[in-house]
C-alpha positions in Angstrom: 12.5 40.0 -29.4 9.0 41.0 -28.3 8.8 41.9 -24.6 6.2 41.0 -22.0 5.5 42.3 -18.4 2.9 41.0 -16.0 2.0 41.6 -12.6 0.5 39.1 -10.3 -1.5 40.1 -7.3 -1.3 37.1 -4.8 -4.5 38.7 -3.1 -6.5 38.5 -6.0 -9.8 36.4 -5.9 -9.5 32.7 -6.3 -11.4 30.1 -8.1 -11.0 26.3 -7.7 -8.4 24.9 -9.8 -10.0 22.6 -12.7 -8.6 19.1 -13.0 -11.3 17.8 -15.3 -8.9 16.4 -17.7 -8.2 13.8 -15.2 -11.4 12.3 -15.6 -10.2 9.8 -18.3 -8.0 9.1 -21.4 -8.4 7.2 -24.6 -6.3 4.0 -25.6 -6.9 2.9 -29.1 -8.7 -0.3 -29.5 -9.9 -3.1 -27.1 -7.6 -6.0 -28.5 -4.5 -4.1 -27.6 -5.4 -4.2 -24.0 -4.6 -7.8 -23.8 -0.7 -6.5 -24.1 1.3 -6.2 -20.9 3.1 -3.1 -22.1 -0.1 -1.1 -23.0 -1.3 -2.0 -19.6 2.0 -0.7 -18.1 1.6 2.5 -19.7 -1.9 3.0 -18.6 -1.2 2.2 -15.1 1.7 4.8 -15.4 -0.4 7.6 -16.6 -2.9 6.7 -13.8 -0.3 6.7 -11.1 1.5 9.7 -12.3 -1.4 11.8 -13.5 -4.4 10.6 -11.2 -6.6 9.7 -14.5 -9.4 7.9 -13.4 -11.1 6.3 -16.6 -10.2 4.9 -20.0 -11.9 4.8 -23.1 -11.0 2.6 -26.3 -12.7 1.3 -29.6 -13.7 -2.0 -30.5 -15.1 -4.0 -27.7 -17.3 -5.7 -30.0 -14.8 -6.1 -32.8 -14.3 -9.6 -34.1 -10.9 -9.9 -32.7 -12.6 -9.9 -29.4 -14.4 -13.2 -30.4 -17.6 -12.2 -28.6 -19.9 -14.3 -31.2 -18.3 -17.1 -33.3 -19.8 -19.7 -35.5 -18.5 -22.6 -37.3 -18.7 -20.5 -40.6 -15.6 -18.4 -39.4 -13.8 -21.5 -39.9 -15.6 -23.5 -42.6 -18.0 -21.5 -44.7 -20.4 -24.2 -45.8 -24.2 -23.8 -45.8 -25.6 -23.7 -42.3 -22.2 -23.6 -40.6 -23.5 -19.9 -39.3 -26.2 -21.6 -37.3 -23.6 -23.6 -35.1 -22.6 -20.5 -32.9 -22.1 -19.2 -29.2 -21.7 -16.0 -27.4 -18.9 -15.5 -25.1 -17.4 -12.5 -23.5 -14.2 -14.0 -22.1 -11.9 -11.8 -24.2 -13.8 -8.8 -23.0 -13.3 -9.9 -19.3 -9.6 -10.0 -19.8 -9.5 -6.7 -21.3 -11.7 -5.0 -18.3 -9.8 -6.9 -15.8 -6.6 -5.4 -17.4 -8.3 -2.0 -16.8 -9.3 -2.5 -13.4 -5.9 -3.5 -12.1 -4.4 -0.4 -13.5 -6.7 1.5 -11.0 -8.7 3.0 -13.9 -12.4 2.3 -14.7 -13.9 1.5 -18.2 -15.4 4.4 -20.0 -17.4 1.8 -22.3 -17.6 3.0 -25.9 -20.0 0.3 -27.5 -18.5 -0.2 -31.0 -18.1 -1.6 -33.4 -20.5 -4.3 -35.1 -19.6 -8.1 -34.6 -19.9 -9.6 -38.2 -22.4 -12.2 -37.0 -24.8 -9.3 -36.2 -23.7 -6.9 -39.0 -25.8 -5.8 -42.3 -22.7 -5.3 -44.3 -19.0 -6.0 -44.5 -17.6 -2.5 -44.7 -14.7 -1.7 -42.3 -12.7 1.4 -41.7 -9.3 0.8 -40.0 -6.3 -1.3 -40.2 -7.9 -3.6 -37.6 -10.9 -4.1 -39.5 -13.7 -2.7 -37.6 -17.1 -3.3 -39.1 -18.8 -0.1 -39.4 -22.2 -1.0 -40.5 -25.5 -1.2 -39.0 -26.9 -4.2 -37.3 -28.9 -6.5 -39.7 -31.4 -6.7 -37.1 -32.2 -4.3 -34.2 -33.8 -6.7 -32.0 -31.0 -9.2 -32.4 -28.4 -6.3 -31.4 -30.6 -5.4 -28.5 -30.5 -8.8 -27.0 -26.8 -8.9 -27.7 -26.2 -5.5 -25.7 -28.5 -7.1 -23.0 -26.4 -10.0 -22.6 -23.4 -8.1 -22.6 -24.4 -5.8 -19.7 -25.8 -9.0 -17.7 -22.6 -10.4 -18.3 -20.8 -7.4 -16.7 -23.0 -7.2 -13.9 -22.6 -10.7 -13.0 -18.7 -10.5 -13.2 -18.0 -7.1 -11.8 -21.3 -6.6 -9.6 -23.9 -4.2 -10.1 -22.6 -1.1 -8.0 -19.1 -1.5 -9.8 -20.8 -1.3 -13.4 -23.2 1.5 -12.2 -20.2 3.4 -11.8 -18.8 3.3 -15.4 -20.2 5.3 -18.3 -21.6 3.7 -21.3 -21.1 5.5 -24.6 -23.0 4.3 -27.8 -20.4 4.0 -30.9 -17.6 6.4 -32.0 -18.0 9.2 -34.4 -20.8 8.0 -36.4 -20.8 11.2 -38.4 -17.7 9.9 -40.2 -18.7 7.4 -42.9 -15.3 6.3 -44.2 -13.9 5.1 -41.1 -16.5 4.5 -38.2 -20.1 4.4 -39.3 -21.3 3.5 -42.7 -24.8 5.0 -42.4 -26.8 7.9 -41.7 -27.4 10.5 -38.7 -30.9 9.1 -38.5 -29.6 5.5 -38.7 -27.3 6.3 -35.6 -30.4 7.6 -33.7 -32.2 4.3 -34.5 -29.1 2.4 -33.2 -28.9 4.5 -30.1 -32.5 4.2 -29.3 -32.2 0.4 -29.4 -28.9 0.3 -27.4 -30.0 2.7 -24.7 -33.3 0.8 -24.2 -31.4 -2.5 -23.8 -29.1 -1.2 -21.3 -31.9 0.2 -19.2 -33.9 -2.9 -19.3 -30.9 -4.7 -18.0 -30.1 -2.0 -15.4 -32.1 1.3 -15.1 -29.3 2.8 -13.1 -26.5 2.4 -15.7 -25.7 5.9 -17.3 -25.8 5.7 -21.2 -25.0 8.6 -23.5 -23.8 9.7 -27.0 -23.7 11.0 -29.8 -19.7 10.7 -29.6 -19.4 12.9 -32.9 -16.3 14.6 -34.3 -16.2 18.4 -34.5 -18.8 18.8 -31.7 -21.6 17.9 -34.3 -25.2 16.5 -33.8 -25.7 17.6 -30.2 -28.9 19.5 -30.7 -30.6 17.1 -33.1 -29.6 14.3 -30.5 -31.0 15.6 -27.6 -34.0 16.8 -29.4 -34.4 13.2 -30.6 -34.0 11.7 -27.1 -36.7 14.0 -25.9 -39.0 13.5 -28.5 -38.6 9.6 -28.2 -38.8 9.6 -24.6 -35.2 8.0 -24.5 -32.7 8.0 -21.9 -29.8 10.4 -22.2 -27.6 10.6 -19.1 -25.0 12.5 -20.6 -23.5 14.0 -23.9 -20.2 12.9 -25.5 -18.4 14.5 -28.5 -14.9 15.1 -29.7 -12.9 17.9 -31.2 -9.4 18.4 -32.8 -7.8 21.3 -34.7 -8.8 20.8 -38.1 -11.2 18.1 -37.0 -11.0 14.3 -36.6 -10.2 12.7 -40.1 -11.0 16.2 -41.8 -7.4 16.7 -42.7 -6.6 13.3 -43.9 -9.7 13.1 -46.4 -8.1 15.5 -48.7 -4.8 13.4 -48.7 -7.0 10.3 -49.7 -8.4 12.1 -52.7 -4.6 12.9 -53.7 -3.4 9.6 -52.6 -1.7 8.5 -55.7 -0.1 11.6 -56.2 1.5 11.5 -52.6 2.3 8.1 -52.9 4.3 8.9 -56.0 5.8 11.8 -54.1 6.8 9.7 -51.3 8.5 6.8 -53.5 10.2 9.5 -55.5 11.8 11.0 -52.1 12.9 7.7 -51.0 10.9 7.5 -47.6 10.5 4.6 -45.7 7.1 3.6 -44.1 7.2 5.8 -40.9 8.4 9.0 -43.0 6.1 8.3 -45.9 2.9 8.3 -43.7 4.0 11.6 -42.2 4.6 12.9 -46.0 1.1 11.8 -47.1 -1.1 12.6 -44.2 0.8 15.6 -42.5 0.6 19.3 -44.3 1.6 22.3 -42.6 -0.8 24.3 -44.8 -3.5 22.9 -43.0 -2.4 24.6 -39.9 -3.1 27.9 -41.7 -6.8 27.4 -40.9 -6.4 26.7 -37.1 -7.1 29.4 -34.7 -5.7 30.0 -31.1 -8.1 28.7 -28.6 -10.3 27.2 -31.3 -11.2 24.2 -28.9 -12.2 26.4 -26.2 -14.6 27.9 -28.4 -15.9 24.7 -29.3 -16.3 23.7 -25.7 -18.4 26.7 -25.2 -20.8 26.0 -28.1 -21.1 22.3 -26.9 -21.9 23.2 -23.2 -24.5 25.5 -24.4 -26.1 22.9 -26.6 -25.9 20.2 -24.0 -27.8 22.5 -21.5 -28.0 20.7 -18.0 -26.5 17.5 -19.2 -23.2 16.3 -18.3 -20.8 17.0 -20.9 -17.9 14.9 -21.8 -15.1 15.8 -24.5 -14.4 12.0 -24.9 -11.3 12.7 -27.7 -9.3 15.7 -27.9 -5.6 16.4 -29.0 -3.4 19.0 -30.6 -3.6 17.5 -34.0 -5.9 14.8 -35.8 -3.2 13.4 -37.9 -1.4 10.3 -37.3 2.1 10.6 -38.1 2.2 14.5 -37.3 5.6 15.3 -35.7 4.0 17.9 -33.5 2.5 15.1 -31.3 6.1 14.3 -30.2 7.3 17.7 -29.5 6.8 20.6 -27.2 4.2 22.1 -29.6 1.8 19.5 -27.8 2.7 20.4 -24.6 2.1 24.0 -24.8 -1.4 23.4 -26.6 -2.5 21.2 -23.7 -1.5 23.6 -21.0 -3.4 26.6 -22.9 -6.5 24.5 -23.8 -6.8 22.8 -20.2 -6.6 26.3 -18.6 -8.8 28.1 -20.9 -11.6 25.4 -21.1 -11.5 25.1 -17.1 -15.0 24.3 -15.5 -16.7 24.2 -19.2 -17.1 20.3 -19.3 -17.4 17.5 -16.8 -14.6 15.5 -18.4 -11.9 16.1 -20.8 -10.6 12.9 -22.1 -7.3 13.4 -24.0 -6.3 10.9 -27.0 -4.4 9.1 -25.9 -2.4 7.2 -23.5 0.4 5.0 -25.7 1.9 5.4 -28.8 1.2 1.5 -29.2 -1.4 2.5 -31.7 -2.9 0.7 -34.9 -5.9 2.8 -36.5 -3.6 2.9 -39.7 -0.6 0.9 -38.7 1.4 0.0 -35.9 4.7 1.6 -36.3 7.6 0.4 -34.6 10.2 3.3 -34.6 10.8 5.1 -31.0 9.1 8.4 -32.2 6.6 8.3 -35.3 4.3 11.2 -34.3 1.5 9.2 -32.8 -1.1 10.3 -30.3 0.3 9.1 -27.2 1.3 10.4 -23.9 4.1 8.0 -23.7 6.4 6.5 -26.5 6.2 2.9 -27.7 9.0 2.2 -25.3 7.2 3.8 -22.6 9.4 7.1 -22.6 7.1 10.1 -21.4 6.7 12.7 -24.1 6.4 16.5 -23.7 2.4 16.3 -23.7 2.8 13.9 -20.6 5.0 16.5 -18.8 2.3 19.2 -19.7 -0.2 17.1 -17.6 2.2 16.6 -15.1 2.5 20.4 -14.5 -1.5 20.5 -14.7 -1.7 17.7 -12.0 0.9 19.5 -9.7 -1.2 22.8 -9.6 -2.2 24.2 -6.3 -6.1 24.0 -5.6 -6.7 27.7 -5.8 -6.3 29.7 -9.2 -5.9 33.5 -9.0 -8.4 35.3 -11.1 -6.2 37.4 -13.3 -7.1 39.9 -16.2 -6.9 37.8 -19.2 -5.3 38.8 -22.6 -4.8 36.2 -25.3 -1.3 37.2 -26.5 2.0 35.5 -27.8 2.7 34.8 -24.2 0.1 34.0 -21.3 0.1 33.1 -17.7 -2.0 31.6 -15.0 -1.2 31.6 -11.4 -2.0 29.4 -8.5 -1.7 29.7 -4.8 -1.6 27.5 -1.6 -1.3 29.5 1.7 2.1 31.2 1.3 3.4 29.4 -1.8 2.6 30.6 -5.3 2.8 28.6 -8.9 3.1 30.6 -12.2 2.7 29.1 -15.6 4.1 30.9 -18.3 3.4 29.8 -22.0 3.8 30.9 -25.6 1.5 28.8 -27.4 1.2 29.3 -31.3 -1.1 27.3 -33.6 1.5 27.4 -36.4 4.3 24.6 -36.0 6.6 26.6 -38.0 6.5 30.0 -36.0 9.5 30.3 -33.6 9.9 33.7 -32.1 11.8 34.5 -28.8 10.4 36.6 -25.8 11.6 38.3 -22.9 9.2 38.0 -20.0 9.2 40.3 -16.9 6.8 38.9 -13.8 6.2 41.1 -11.0 4.6 39.6 -7.9 3.5 41.4 -4.5 5.3 38.9 -2.3 8.9 38.7 -1.3 10.0 35.1 -2.2 12.7 33.3 -0.3 13.3 30.9 -3.2 12.1 30.5 -6.8 12.4 27.4 -8.8 11.6 26.9 -12.5 10.7 23.6 -14.5 10.5 23.8 -18.3 9.5 22.1 -21.5 11.2 23.4 -24.4 13.7 22.2 -26.9 16.4 21.5 -24.0 14.1 20.1 -21.5 11.6 17.1 -21.7 12.3 16.6 -25.1 13.0 12.7 -25.6 12.7 13.1 -29.2 15.7 15.4 -29.3 17.6 12.9 -27.3 16.7 10.3 -29.9 17.9 12.4 -32.7 21.3 12.9 -31.0 21.7 9.2 -31.0 21.4 9.2 -34.6 17.6 8.1 -34.7 18.2 4.4 -34.2 15.1 2.3 -35.4 15.1 0.5 -32.1 16.4 1.6 -28.8 18.3 -0.7 -26.2 16.9 -1.0 -22.9 20.1 1.2 -21.3 19.2 3.9 -24.2 15.5 4.1 -22.9 16.6 4.6 -19.4 18.9 7.1 -20.0 16.3 9.0 -22.1 13.8 9.0 -19.4 16.2 9.9 -16.9 17.7 12.9 -19.0 14.2 14.3 -20.1 12.3 13.8 -16.8 10.7 17.3 -15.6 13.5 19.1 -13.5 13.2 21.8 -11.1 15.9 24.4 -11.0 16.5 27.4 -9.1 16.4 30.7 -11.2 17.4 34.4 -10.4 15.1 36.7 -9.2 15.1 40.1 -7.2 13.1 40.2 -3.9 12.9 43.4 -2.2 10.2 46.0 -0.7 7.5 43.2 -0.7 7.8 42.4 -4.4 9.5 39.8 -6.4 10.8 40.3 -9.9 11.8 37.4 -12.3 12.8 37.7 -15.9 12.6 34.7 -18.5 13.6 34.1 -22.0 10.8 31.9 -23.8 10.5 30.7 -27.3 7.2 30.0 -29.1 5.6 27.0 -27.7 7.8 27.0 -24.6 6.3 26.2 -21.2 7.7 27.2 -18.0 6.4 26.6 -14.4 7.6 28.8 -11.6 7.2 28.1 -7.8 7.8 30.9 -5.3 8.0 30.2 -1.6 
C-alpha cells in the first residue's frame, strides 16, 4: 500500500475558485428535446448544478421539419417546387430549453436535405453532412432562422445566446463530408448572414475535435474580415471518433466475435467499440495540456470547450463508474481559468448517435441515466458546485493521489482524488492530511465502489433490463451523496486525518 502525506496551510494565498464548467452542457440532438423526460433531466442538472446553457446537434435536421416540400411525400417531377419554410418544431425545442432555466448554445447543424448538395449521412438519426448546394440559398435560410428567433424571443434574449457554426467538421465520416476549406466557406456565409440579421449576435467556430484548426480558422477570419466572436473546440482522451475508426476497419471481425460470444446488442456495442488497449495511449492530465495549447492559439478570443468527457466511446463502461467522476474532478481542477466555458458532453443517457439503448446502464455519456438516476459523474460535478469561493494555492505535484483545498472564513474543504487514466488499475493508498487548524468536526463524502455507485446497485439486483419505478427511487436514495463524520485528531492548533483510498476514488472533506 502506497502512503501519501499532505500538509495544508489554511493561511496560504488564495485564488478565486473556478466554475467555468457551469457555463453549459451537451444534450444529443434537437429532436430529443421534444421529450418530456429529456427536458426533466436538463432541468435537474440546471437546478442541482447551476449549469447555464445547453448545446445539441441537429437543429436543422430533417426531423425538425424546417423545410418541407410535396416531393417529401410524392417524389414526382416538379413536386419539390411546392415547399414551405417553418420553424415551429425549432420553437418547441427552444421553448423547452428556456423552461428548464437554461439558454440555448446554438449549434448550427446539420444540412436540411432541401438545401443539401448530397445525401451523405453520418449518424443513426440520419444527419445530412454535406455542404449546401447553393451558399446564397443557405445564407437566406440562416437569416430567416435568426429573424424568426428574434421575432419569437426578442432581440435582447437572442443576443445573449452563442451561435456556433456546425459540429466537428474535421470528421468526414460522421459530421462533415467536405474539406477544411469548404468549412471555412460555410462559416463565412453563415457568419455574414447572422450579422446581417443582427450584428450584435455572437458567432464562432470551428467546433473541431481534438482542438484542431484553431490557428487556420482565426487566420482565415482575419484575412477575410469575418466576424469571429469566440473560438470553440472539443477534446476527449483518444479523441472524438478516433477510437472507433479502428473498430470500423475491423467491423466484420468484431461482429463475428460478438456473435460467437452470444452477446446482446448492448454488450455487443461495448465489445465492438470499447477496447482497453486504447487507454494505454492516454496520458494523465492530457486534456489540460490541450486546453493550454488551445488557449494560446485562441489568443484574446473567448474560448469554449463545447464538448469533453472522460472517453469518446459510446458503450464504454467507465462512463457509468467512479472512473468518470475522478477524471472530471482532476480535469476541472487542473484546467481552472484556462477557458471561458467548459461544456461536458452530455446531460442524459437518452442518446441516439449510434442507437438509443434501453437498459439502465449502457456506457452512455450522460450525467443521469435513462431513468434519471444521477451517475458518479453527476456527483463529481455536485462536489465541484459546492466548493468554497477561495481556492488555496498549494504546492502542486501530479502523483497517484492529489489534493485541492478551499476555504470560506473559518471553514475548509479538501478534495482528495486518486485519478488514473488506466481503468484496469486498482491500487490502495493510505493518505494522511495535516491542517494547521484545530477542527471541531470533520465530515466526508465519497465517490467510490460503495458510495454514489448506482450501476453497482443495479448489478446487485441482477441487472434487470428495465427497472421498476420503486427500484429507481431506491437506487436514487441509496446512491445520493452522503456526508458522514470521520475520525480525526485535533490538538496543538493542528488537525490530522487519515484516509484509505483506491484508484479513481474521490473524497471530499469539510473541516469546521
